[in-house]
SEROFI-450869 format. One record per residue (C-alpha): x, y negated, z; residue number from 1; residue in three letters. Coordinates in Angstrom, 3 decimals, always signed. Layout:
> X / Y / Z / NUM / ALA;
...
//
This chain:
> +52.817 / +30.081 / +91.228 / 1 / MET;
> +52.847 / +31.209 / +87.434 / 2 / LYS;
> +55.726 / +33.538 / +86.605 / 3 / PRO;
> +58.394 / +32.340 / +84.144 / 4 / THR;
> +59.246 / +33.689 / +80.802 / 5 / ILE;
> +61.910 / +32.513 / +78.482 / 6 / ALA;
> +60.904 / +33.831 / +74.655 / 7 / ILE;
> +64.030 / +33.751 / +72.273 / 8 / ILE;
> +62.752 / +33.786 / +68.445 / 9 / GLY;
> +59.390 / +32.034 / +68.885 / 10 / SER;
> +57.768 / +31.628 / +64.745 / 11 / GLY;
> +55.038 / +29.113 / +64.296 / 12 / PRO;
> +52.712 / +32.093 / +64.576 / 13 / ALA;
> +53.707 / +33.202 / +68.284 / 14 / ILE;
> +52.097 / +29.845 / +70.429 / 15 / PRO;
> +48.989 / +30.784 / +68.252 / 16 / GLU;
> +49.127 / +34.726 / +69.213 / 17 / ARG;
> +49.829 / +33.483 / +73.192 / 18 / LEU;
> +47.097 / +31.130 / +73.419 / 19 / ALA;
> +44.396 / +33.897 / +71.514 / 20 / ALA;
> +45.255 / +36.476 / +74.211 / 21 / ALA;
> +45.027 / +33.854 / +76.955 / 22 / GLY;
> +48.228 / +34.073 / +78.177 / 23 / LEU;
> +49.010 / +30.473 / +79.135 / 24 / TYR;
> +46.618 / +30.280 / +81.572 / 25 / ALA;
> +48.373 / +33.293 / +83.436 / 26 / ALA;
> +52.038 / +32.702 / +82.787 / 27 / TYR;
> +54.612 / +29.637 / +82.046 / 28 / GLU;
> +56.159 / +30.914 / +79.060 / 29 / MET;
> +58.843 / +28.932 / +77.063 / 30 / ARG;
> +60.344 / +29.099 / +73.420 / 31 / MET;
> +63.779 / +29.000 / +72.603 / 32 / PHE;
> +65.816 / +28.801 / +69.228 / 33 / GLU;
> +67.088 / +32.034 / +68.335 / 34 / ARG;
> +70.183 / +30.664 / +66.362 / 35 / GLU;
> +71.757 / +28.587 / +69.294 / 36 / LEU;
> +74.938 / +30.195 / +70.794 / 37 / PRO;
> +74.099 / +32.554 / +73.922 / 38 / VAL;
> +76.287 / +29.607 / +75.746 / 39 / ASP;
> +73.694 / +27.125 / +74.818 / 40 / THR;
> +70.811 / +29.015 / +75.091 / 41 / LEU;
> +71.648 / +30.106 / +78.906 / 42 / VAL;
> +71.909 / +26.406 / +79.510 / 43 / GLU;
> +68.426 / +25.449 / +77.870 / 44 / GLN;
> +67.070 / +28.030 / +79.692 / 45 / ILE;
> +68.154 / +27.312 / +82.877 / 46 / GLN;
> +67.955 / +23.575 / +82.656 / 47 / ASP;
> +64.104 / +24.386 / +81.558 / 48 / SER;
> +63.234 / +26.552 / +84.235 / 49 / PHE;
> +65.523 / +24.779 / +87.131 / 50 / SER;
> +67.019 / +28.096 / +87.714 / 51 / GLY;
> +66.594 / +31.580 / +86.155 / 52 / ILE;
> +63.089 / +32.951 / +84.835 / 53 / PRO;
> +61.363 / +35.938 / +85.841 / 54 / ASP;
> +61.249 / +37.187 / +82.232 / 55 / GLY;
> +62.894 / +37.004 / +79.064 / 56 / ILE;
> +62.056 / +38.844 / +75.606 / 57 / PHE;
> +62.918 / +37.968 / +72.399 / 58 / GLY;
> +61.428 / +37.784 / +68.881 / 59 / ARG;
> +62.627 / +39.708 / +65.570 / 60 / GLY;
> +66.266 / +41.520 / +65.154 / 61 / ASP;
> +68.141 / +38.198 / +66.156 / 62 / ILE;
> +65.627 / +37.175 / +69.051 / 63 / GLY;
> +65.903 / +40.518 / +70.736 / 64 / SER;
> +69.361 / +40.931 / +70.577 / 65 / LEU;
> +69.902 / +37.164 / +71.833 / 66 / LYS;
> +67.774 / +38.220 / +75.040 / 67 / ALA;
> +69.177 / +41.171 / +76.201 / 68 / ALA;
> +72.901 / +39.116 / +76.214 / 69 / ILE;
> +70.928 / +36.284 / +77.465 / 70 / VAL;
> +69.764 / +38.674 / +79.865 / 71 / ALA;
> +73.103 / +40.188 / +80.610 / 72 / ARG;
> +74.352 / +36.892 / +81.423 / 73 / ARG;
> +71.529 / +35.717 / +83.956 / 74 / LEU;
> +71.335 / +39.109 / +85.678 / 75 / GLY;
> +67.648 / +40.131 / +84.167 / 76 / LEU;
> +69.324 / +43.205 / +82.404 / 77 / ASP;
> +67.658 / +46.265 / +83.037 / 78 / GLY;
> +64.307 / +44.584 / +84.607 / 79 / GLU;
> +62.178 / +44.704 / +81.559 / 80 / GLY;
> +65.091 / +43.841 / +79.115 / 81 / VAL;
> +66.799 / +46.726 / +77.045 / 82 / PRO;
> +70.765 / +46.634 / +77.438 / 83 / SER;
> +73.187 / +45.048 / +75.091 / 84 / VAL;
> +74.429 / +48.204 / +73.836 / 85 / ALA;
> +70.920 / +49.946 / +73.555 / 86 / ALA;
> +70.178 / +47.226 / +71.121 / 87 / VAL;
> +73.448 / +47.445 / +69.048 / 88 / LEU;
> +72.577 / +51.655 / +68.932 / 89 / ALA;
> +68.894 / +50.202 / +67.023 / 90 / CYS;
> +70.412 / +47.307 / +65.127 / 91 / GLN;
> +74.021 / +48.458 / +63.921 / 92 / HIS;
> +72.535 / +51.326 / +60.814 / 93 / LYS;
> +76.613 / +53.222 / +61.843 / 94 / LEU;
> +76.188 / +52.620 / +65.460 / 95 / LEU;
> +72.336 / +53.651 / +65.156 / 96 / SER;
> +73.004 / +57.039 / +63.055 / 97 / ARG;
> +75.839 / +58.101 / +65.282 / 98 / ARG;
> +73.379 / +58.254 / +68.503 / 99 / ALA;
> +70.905 / +59.755 / +66.541 / 100 / GLN;
> +72.958 / +62.263 / +65.458 / 101 / ARG;
> +73.429 / +63.470 / +69.100 / 102 / LEU;
> +69.852 / +62.902 / +70.195 / 103 / SER;
> +67.694 / +63.831 / +67.344 / 104 / ILE;
> +69.719 / +65.612 / +65.099 / 105 / PRO;
> +67.073 / +67.671 / +62.783 / 106 / GLU;
> +65.332 / +64.008 / +62.533 / 107 / SER;
> +68.659 / +62.668 / +61.179 / 108 / THR;
> +69.632 / +62.747 / +57.451 / 109 / PRO;
> +73.483 / +63.590 / +56.558 / 110 / ARG;
> +75.582 / +60.203 / +56.836 / 111 / VAL;
> +79.033 / +59.165 / +55.696 / 112 / TRP;
> +80.318 / +55.634 / +56.023 / 113 / HIS;
> +82.956 / +53.362 / +54.444 / 114 / ILE;
> +84.202 / +50.534 / +56.649 / 115 / ASP;
> +85.352 / +47.739 / +53.923 / 116 / LEU;
> +87.225 / +45.588 / +56.639 / 117 / SER;
> +89.812 / +47.936 / +56.454 / 118 / GLU;
> +92.351 / +47.302 / +52.885 / 119 / PRO;
> +91.124 / +49.284 / +50.062 / 120 / GLU;
> +88.764 / +50.768 / +51.800 / 121 / SER;
> +86.131 / +50.861 / +49.088 / 122 / GLU;
> +88.683 / +53.617 / +46.978 / 123 / LEU;
> +88.600 / +55.592 / +50.307 / 124 / LEU;
> +84.939 / +57.618 / +49.608 / 125 / LEU;
> +84.574 / +60.066 / +51.325 / 126 / PRO;
> +85.325 / +63.921 / +49.810 / 127 / ASP;
> +82.104 / +65.467 / +50.469 / 128 / ASP;
> +79.708 / +63.158 / +49.661 / 129 / LEU;
> +76.800 / +64.952 / +48.337 / 130 / VAL;
> +74.547 / +63.239 / +45.523 / 131 / PHE;
> +71.437 / +61.665 / +44.901 / 132 / PRO;
> +72.280 / +59.330 / +48.467 / 133 / LEU;
> +71.293 / +55.900 / +49.604 / 134 / ILE;
> +73.768 / +52.617 / +50.765 / 135 / SER;
> +73.200 / +50.736 / +53.417 / 136 / LYS;
> +74.838 / +47.614 / +55.133 / 137 / PRO;
> +75.768 / +47.884 / +58.512 / 138 / TYR;
> +73.440 / +45.265 / +59.135 / 139 / CYS;
> +71.197 / +44.257 / +57.080 / 140 / SER;
> +66.812 / +43.187 / +56.793 / 141 / ASN;
> +64.675 / +43.437 / +53.642 / 142 / PHE;
> +66.285 / +45.841 / +52.219 / 143 / SER;
> +69.307 / +43.432 / +50.872 / 144 / ARG;
> +72.119 / +45.686 / +49.288 / 145 / LEU;
> +70.334 / +48.845 / +49.254 / 146 / THR;
> +70.776 / +51.152 / +46.297 / 147 / ALA;
> +70.055 / +55.043 / +45.619 / 148 / VAL;
> +73.495 / +56.264 / +43.929 / 149 / HIS;
> +73.185 / +59.300 / +41.549 / 150 / TYR;
> +76.825 / +59.605 / +41.470 / 151 / SER;
> +80.413 / +59.320 / +42.850 / 152 / ARG;
> +81.461 / +56.860 / +39.725 / 153 / ASP;
> +77.954 / +54.911 / +39.572 / 154 / GLU;
> +78.794 / +54.442 / +43.548 / 155 / LEU;
> +82.328 / +53.354 / +42.682 / 156 / VAL;
> +80.939 / +51.212 / +39.943 / 157 / GLN;
> +78.003 / +49.395 / +43.043 / 158 / TRP;
> +81.014 / +49.102 / +45.497 / 159 / LEU;
> +83.138 / +47.458 / +43.103 / 160 / GLU;
> +80.390 / +45.186 / +41.777 / 161 / GLU;
> +78.663 / +44.476 / +44.887 / 162 / ASN;
> +81.985 / +43.734 / +47.554 / 163 / GLY;
> +81.824 / +40.340 / +47.854 / 164 / ASP;
> +77.939 / +40.334 / +48.653 / 165 / ARG;
> +78.647 / +43.262 / +50.844 / 166 / ILE;
> +81.059 / +40.771 / +52.834 / 167 / GLU;
> +79.141 / +38.113 / +52.866 / 168 / GLN;
> +76.208 / +40.134 / +54.435 / 169 / GLN;
> +78.428 / +41.001 / +57.323 / 170 / GLY;
> +79.610 / +37.477 / +58.048 / 171 / GLU;
> +76.003 / +36.564 / +58.456 / 172 / LEU;
> +75.628 / +38.990 / +60.785 / 173 / TYR;
> +79.195 / +38.522 / +62.650 / 174 / LYS;
> +78.496 / +35.890 / +64.980 / 175 / LYS;
> +75.810 / +37.560 / +66.540 / 176 / ARG;
> +76.935 / +40.751 / +66.653 / 177 / ILE;
> +80.291 / +39.824 / +67.938 / 178 / HIS;
> +78.168 / +37.890 / +70.779 / 179 / GLU;
> +77.522 / +41.654 / +71.971 / 180 / ALA;
> +80.246 / +43.171 / +71.228 / 181 / ASP;
> +83.086 / +41.564 / +69.291 / 182 / PRO;
> +85.154 / +45.550 / +68.826 / 183 / GLU;
> +81.777 / +45.707 / +66.418 / 184 / VAL;
> +82.772 / +45.951 / +62.521 / 185 / SER;
> +79.970 / +44.456 / +60.788 / 186 / VAL;
> +81.575 / +44.769 / +56.866 / 187 / THR;
> +81.225 / +48.143 / +55.572 / 188 / GLY;
> +78.637 / +50.252 / +54.333 / 189 / VAL;
> +76.359 / +53.532 / +55.695 / 190 / VAL;
> +75.735 / +56.031 / +53.030 / 191 / LEU;
> +72.965 / +58.775 / +53.657 / 192 / GLU;
> +71.277 / +61.923 / +52.052 / 193 / GLY;
> +68.664 / +60.747 / +50.296 / 194 / LEU;
> +65.055 / +61.829 / +51.686 / 195 / GLU;
> +61.902 / +62.125 / +50.511 / 196 / THR;
> +57.865 / +61.539 / +51.989 / 197 / GLY;
> +55.789 / +59.341 / +52.690 / 198 / MET;
> +56.896 / +56.691 / +54.720 / 199 / GLN;
> +55.268 / +54.964 / +58.054 / 200 / ALA;
> +56.211 / +53.020 / +60.848 / 201 / THR;
> +55.348 / +53.768 / +64.784 / 202 / ILE;
> +55.649 / +50.726 / +66.707 / 203 / ASP;
> +55.373 / +50.774 / +70.335 / 204 / GLY;
> +57.404 / +50.220 / +73.696 / 205 / TRP;
> +59.486 / +51.814 / +76.398 / 206 / MET;
> +58.668 / +52.018 / +79.494 / 207 / LEU;
> +60.054 / +54.113 / +82.285 / 208 / ASN;
> +61.365 / +56.971 / +80.118 / 209 / GLY;
> +57.821 / +57.163 / +78.016 / 210 / ARG;
> +57.299 / +55.708 / +74.520 / 211 / ALA;
> +53.834 / +54.231 / +74.328 / 212 / GLU;
> +52.488 / +53.343 / +70.935 / 213 / VAL;
> +50.248 / +50.754 / +69.343 / 214 / HIS;
> +49.595 / +52.439 / +66.305 / 215 / GLY;
> +51.177 / +54.174 / +63.000 / 216 / VAL;
> +51.337 / +52.386 / +60.115 / 217 / VAL;
> +51.427 / +53.321 / +56.517 / 218 / ASP;
> +53.552 / +51.779 / +53.935 / 219 / SER;
> +53.147 / +51.984 / +50.182 / 220 / ILE;
> +55.656 / +50.557 / +47.914 / 221 / PHE;
> +55.538 / +49.440 / +44.084 / 222 / LEU;
> +56.495 / +52.232 / +42.107 / 223 / PRO;
> +60.230 / +52.897 / +40.755 / 224 / GLU;
> +61.326 / +50.124 / +43.629 / 225 / THR;
> +62.147 / +49.634 / +47.047 / 226 / LEU;
> +59.780 / +46.772 / +47.371 / 227 / SER;
> +56.722 / +47.360 / +49.856 / 228 / PHE;
> +53.444 / +46.698 / +47.962 / 229 / SER;
> +51.427 / +46.902 / +51.618 / 230 / ARG;
> +50.781 / +48.290 / +54.789 / 231 / PHE;
> +47.485 / +49.855 / +55.813 / 232 / GLU;
> +46.684 / +50.965 / +59.521 / 233 / TYR;
> +44.970 / +53.570 / +60.675 / 234 / PRO;
> +48.117 / +55.860 / +59.298 / 235 / SER;
> +46.903 / +58.794 / +57.396 / 236 / VAL;
> +49.548 / +61.362 / +59.265 / 237 / LEU;
> +47.755 / +63.770 / +61.206 / 238 / SER;
> +47.685 / +63.330 / +64.860 / 239 / GLU;
> +50.267 / +65.884 / +65.051 / 240 / GLN;
> +52.634 / +64.346 / +63.588 / 241 / VAL;
> +52.130 / +60.592 / +64.486 / 242 / GLN;
> +52.847 / +62.384 / +68.013 / 243 / GLU;
> +55.937 / +63.999 / +66.869 / 244 / ARG;
> +57.140 / +60.965 / +65.951 / 245 / ALA;
> +56.622 / +59.719 / +69.470 / 246 / ARG;
> +58.354 / +62.328 / +70.753 / 247 / VAL;
> +61.344 / +61.511 / +68.360 / 248 / VAL;
> +61.523 / +57.837 / +69.782 / 249 / VAL;
> +61.484 / +59.287 / +73.152 / 250 / GLU;
> +64.021 / +61.103 / +72.623 / 251 / LYS;
> +66.312 / +58.385 / +70.823 / 252 / PHE;
> +65.776 / +55.908 / +73.211 / 253 / LEU;
> +66.232 / +57.509 / +76.560 / 254 / ASN;
> +69.472 / +58.850 / +74.646 / 255 / GLY;
> +70.919 / +55.103 / +74.053 / 256 / ILE;
> +69.190 / +53.937 / +77.650 / 257 / GLY;
> +66.835 / +52.258 / +75.818 / 258 / TYR;
> +64.732 / +52.349 / +79.205 / 259 / SER;
> +62.287 / +49.309 / +78.767 / 260 / SER;
> +61.396 / +46.941 / +75.679 / 261 / GLY;
> +59.148 / +47.004 / +72.554 / 262 / SER;
> +60.296 / +49.338 / +69.504 / 263 / PHE;
> +59.508 / +50.415 / +66.013 / 264 / ASN;
> +60.498 / +53.138 / +64.123 / 265 / MET;
> +60.657 / +53.497 / +60.384 / 266 / GLU;
> +60.322 / +57.111 / +59.068 / 267 / PHE;
> +59.756 / +59.897 / +56.107 / 268 / PHE;
> +57.466 / +62.210 / +56.133 / 269 / TYR;
> +57.735 / +65.257 / +53.900 / 270 / ASP;
> +54.522 / +67.127 / +53.683 / 271 / ALA;
> +56.049 / +70.194 / +51.344 / 272 / ALA;
> +58.243 / +70.733 / +53.695 / 273 / THR;
> +57.133 / +69.089 / +57.289 / 274 / ASP;
> +60.528 / +67.468 / +57.495 / 275 / ARG;
> +60.039 / +64.141 / +59.550 / 276 / LEU;
> +63.447 / +61.767 / +58.864 / 277 / ALA;
> +64.546 / +58.637 / +60.310 / 278 / VAL;
> +64.918 / +56.205 / +58.148 / 279 / ILE;
> +65.648 / +53.445 / +60.938 / 280 / GLU;
> +65.097 / +52.189 / +64.551 / 281 / PHE;
> +64.193 / +48.309 / +65.427 / 282 / ASN;
> +64.648 / +46.601 / +68.923 / 283 / SER;
> +61.526 / +44.731 / +68.948 / 284 / ARG;
> +57.738 / +44.602 / +68.039 / 285 / ALA;
> +56.633 / +45.482 / +64.450 / 286 / ALA;
> +54.830 / +41.827 / +64.757 / 287 / SER;
> +53.695 / +41.945 / +61.384 / 288 / GLN;
> +51.306 / +44.763 / +61.796 / 289 / PHE;
> +49.840 / +42.812 / +64.969 / 290 / HIS;
> +47.079 / +41.407 / +63.029 / 291 / PRO;
> +46.086 / +45.124 / +61.788 / 292 / LEU;
> +45.461 / +46.094 / +65.650 / 293 / TYR;
> +43.592 / +43.329 / +66.681 / 294 / GLU;
> +41.288 / +44.217 / +63.639 / 295 / ALA;
> +40.964 / +47.566 / +64.564 / 296 / ILE;
> +41.065 / +47.501 / +68.303 / 297 / HIS;
> +40.490 / +43.584 / +68.989 / 298 / ASP;
> +43.559 / +43.451 / +71.672 / 299 / TYR;
> +46.388 / +40.947 / +71.362 / 300 / HIS;
> +49.829 / +43.422 / +71.114 / 301 / ALA;
> +51.645 / +40.349 / +71.941 / 302 / ILE;
> +50.790 / +40.780 / +75.307 / 303 / GLU;
> +52.532 / +44.080 / +76.052 / 304 / VAL;
> +55.986 / +41.877 / +75.363 / 305 / ASP;
> +54.739 / +39.751 / +78.210 / 306 / VAL;
> +54.198 / +42.025 / +80.503 / 307 / ARG;
> +57.142 / +44.144 / +79.726 / 308 / LEU;
> +59.315 / +41.191 / +80.271 / 309 / SER;
> +58.310 / +41.322 / +83.805 / 310 / LEU;
> +58.996 / +45.088 / +84.468 / 311 / GLY;
> +55.223 / +45.336 / +84.355 / 312 / GLU;
> +53.237 / +48.653 / +83.158 / 313 / ASP;
> +51.382 / +47.336 / +79.919 / 314 / PRO;
> +49.301 / +50.381 / +79.585 / 315 / ARG;
> +45.965 / +48.107 / +80.735 / 316 / SER;
> +45.828 / +45.922 / +77.469 / 317 / VAL;
> +45.164 / +48.599 / +75.480 / 318 / ILE;
> +43.228 / +51.166 / +77.826 / 319 / SER;
> +40.081 / +50.267 / +76.881 / 320 / GLY;
> +40.838 / +49.038 / +73.384 / 321 / ARG;
> +37.751 / +49.546 / +70.722 / 322 / THR;
> +38.093 / +51.841 / +67.722 / 323 / VAL;
> +36.439 / +49.882 / +64.388 / 324 / ARG;
> +35.742 / +52.337 / +61.567 / 325 / GLU;
> +37.364 / +51.101 / +58.132 / 326 / GLY;
> +40.986 / +49.731 / +57.119 / 327 / VAL;
> +43.343 / +47.052 / +57.831 / 328 / ALA;
> +45.175 / +45.703 / +55.248 / 329 / VAL;
> +48.506 / +43.622 / +54.196 / 330 / ILE;
> +48.848 / +43.010 / +50.833 / 331 / HIS;
> +52.319 / +41.723 / +49.967 / 332 / ILE;
> +52.522 / +39.260 / +47.199 / 333 / LEU;
> +55.473 / +39.616 / +44.601 / 334 / ARG;
> +56.698 / +39.104 / +41.349 / 335 / ARG;
> +59.287 / +41.171 / +39.517 / 336 / THR;
> +61.328 / +38.135 / +38.683 / 337 / GLU;
> +62.945 / +34.476 / +40.344 / 338 / ASN;
> +60.219 / +31.320 / +39.606 / 339 / ALA;
> +60.413 / +27.474 / +40.734 / 340 / ARG;
> +57.288 / +27.189 / +43.136 / 341 / VAL;
> +55.185 / +24.823 / +41.726 / 342 / VAL;
> +51.923 / +25.039 / +43.622 / 343 / GLY;
> +50.688 / +27.066 / +46.609 / 344 / VAL;
> +46.975 / +27.287 / +47.387 / 345 / PRO;
> +45.381 / +25.553 / +50.138 / 346 / SER;
> +44.701 / +27.323 / +53.385 / 347 / VAL;
> +43.031 / +26.140 / +56.537 / 348 / ASP;
> +44.909 / +27.152 / +60.059 / 349 / GLU;
> +43.684 / +30.139 / +60.599 / 350 / ALA;
> +44.715 / +31.209 / +56.800 / 351 / GLY;
> +41.548 / +30.916 / +55.179 / 352 / LEU;
> +41.567 / +30.485 / +51.439 / 353 / PHE;
> +38.649 / +30.972 / +50.123 / 354 / SER;
> +34.426 / +31.483 / +51.307 / 355 / PRO;
> +34.289 / +34.375 / +49.577 / 356 / LYS;
> +36.342 / +36.315 / +51.591 / 357 / TYR;
> +35.853 / +34.598 / +55.375 / 358 / PRO;
> +37.764 / +38.231 / +56.625 / 359 / ASP;
> +40.496 / +37.531 / +54.717 / 360 / ALA;
> +43.890 / +35.571 / +55.559 / 361 / HIS;
> +46.945 / +34.116 / +53.916 / 362 / LEU;
> +50.425 / +33.945 / +55.103 / 363 / ASN;
> +52.423 / +31.561 / +52.518 / 364 / LEU;
> +56.242 / +32.197 / +51.963 / 365 / TYR;
> +57.433 / +29.364 / +50.229 / 366 / VAL;
> +56.095 / +26.190 / +49.377 / 367 / HIS;
> +56.282 / +23.759 / +46.497 / 368 / ALA;
> +59.312 / +22.826 / +44.861 / 369 / GLY;
> +61.794 / +25.662 / +46.325 / 370 / GLU;
> +62.729 / +28.679 / +44.504 / 371 / THR;
> +61.728 / +32.651 / +45.208 / 372 / LEU;
> +65.282 / +33.469 / +45.925 / 373 / ARG;
> +65.527 / +30.558 / +48.630 / 374 / ASP;
> +63.869 / +32.804 / +50.843 / 375 / ILE;
> +64.989 / +36.606 / +51.759 / 376 / VAL;
> +64.272 / +39.223 / +48.945 / 377 / GLN;
> +64.666 / +42.852 / +48.619 / 378 / ASP;
> +66.475 / +44.127 / +45.360 / 379 / GLU;
> +63.726 / +44.754 / +43.409 / 380 / ASP;
> +60.971 / +41.747 / +43.368 / 381 / THR;
> +60.410 / +38.753 / +44.889 / 382 / PHE;
> +57.420 / +38.262 / +47.489 / 383 / ARG;
> +56.029 / +34.722 / +48.228 / 384 / TYR;
> +52.866 / +35.362 / +50.391 / 385 / GLY;
> +50.752 / +38.039 / +52.306 / 386 / ASP;
> +47.006 / +38.428 / +52.717 / 387 / VAL;
> +45.585 / +40.515 / +55.703 / 388 / TYR;
> +42.060 / +42.005 / +55.072 / 389 / PHE;
> +39.582 / +44.779 / +56.096 / 390 / PHE;
> +37.625 / +46.840 / +54.391 / 391 / VAL;
> +35.283 / +49.893 / +55.054 / 392 / ASP;
> +36.706 / +52.926 / +53.208 / 393 / ARG;
> +40.192 / +53.435 / +52.106 / 394 / ARG;
> +38.715 / +53.746 / +48.617 / 395 / VAL;
> +38.035 / +49.856 / +48.104 / 396 / GLU;
> +41.407 / +48.517 / +48.781 / 397 / ILE;
> +42.767 / +48.686 / +45.301 / 398 / GLU;
> +40.127 / +46.979 / +44.225 / 399 / GLY;
> +39.962 / +44.550 / +46.883 / 400 / HIS;
> +43.429 / +43.776 / +46.495 / 401 / ILE;
> +42.740 / +42.698 / +42.754 / 402 / GLU;
> +39.531 / +40.726 / +43.780 / 403 / ALA;
> +41.521 / +39.214 / +46.171 / 404 / LEU;
> +44.414 / +38.165 / +43.732 / 405 / GLU;
> +42.066 / +36.337 / +41.595 / 406 / SER;
> +41.453 / +33.896 / +43.852 / 407 / GLU;
> +45.073 / +33.192 / +45.040 / 408 / ILE;
> +46.499 / +30.291 / +43.045 / 409 / SER;
> +49.990 / +29.870 / +43.254 / 410 / PHE;
> +52.083 / +28.325 / +40.443 / 411 / GLU;
> +54.821 / +28.892 / +39.072 / 412 / PHE;
> +57.676 / +27.674 / +36.443 / 413 / GLY;
> +60.684 / +28.281 / +35.195 / 414 / PRO;
> +64.127 / +27.557 / +37.085 / 415 / ILE;
> +65.460 / +24.124 / +36.153 / 416 / GLU;
> +69.563 / +24.674 / +35.157 / 417 / GLU;
> +71.654 / +22.170 / +37.568 / 418 / SER;
//
């Protein structure tokens, strides 16, 4: 009889990745919507499997938190699923920074916070703020409402102008966070000392107190913005720096009791000072990077989540992986202004869009008739798709991007006044 697994938060690519990895032959897996209330999820999962499944895991931030809560309700927590408290200590930026100060103080920036759920709290700035600093909501993604401030007056003005948006952001997360812990505040901002250096992400999983790694991926930004331009794998960071990042992950996750499950950690490394500083932890795999590992190593990273959910050791998934010489890249398609989407490129089911580039795969974020602001965006630019590709040498990346963009035919128009 096949082991049964519930997956919370499946996107359209997940069944395809599970099928490509040949996992349906060995496991009975069913997908459940991440936006459903926990009570509904528990009922649907038990009905679907005529009882409690053998394993459960979540995809994305919401899915991983819901999976931890549902696992606790079903008695599966501690068996391949991280605890609810450990997931919150990754996802809630203030809780995470407080936990980081305890276990990895040498890699944690100086931190302050303003809880905007308290009356007039936006006026009660800490006296010892050191500028420049960066502000982030307690709960957010895609760098929404993230800003750099160079003076107290500038910070006060920003809080006054964006207080309503911060409150709205908190409301977006309130229900899901309070399903985990109703006492946790979701309306506020974390203020952090500004770190410098190149940015990267270490992506992997925890099992039995040991952090294992899929890979380290470099992040390249558009100049003078907080917008990602592209991601490159493998990283240019030395093996020594990558191992330091793994040890930081291991110390932090053991410190919060995150004993089993996928993770990723974004961090800065400043070569001039040899400082490694944590940006944030996530209680999930960086699944957008999985095609990069497939391109370089020819294995399916999603199998790790499947095996972890059953309490199995997934190291055999990567033990025989190959290494293809070259660089795998995700290039983000962006505009500096909002626009109406008039037309999008024609792509097949695999994301192929041009016979000239059989190894390039296009993901569409938008559809004709939408505006770019209809999807989640950061504070600086508007993304509308991404393209995966491979090059033999890193120096070829810029030229390849230019050639690919000439083949990708989006059409945009002005925003219609309502």
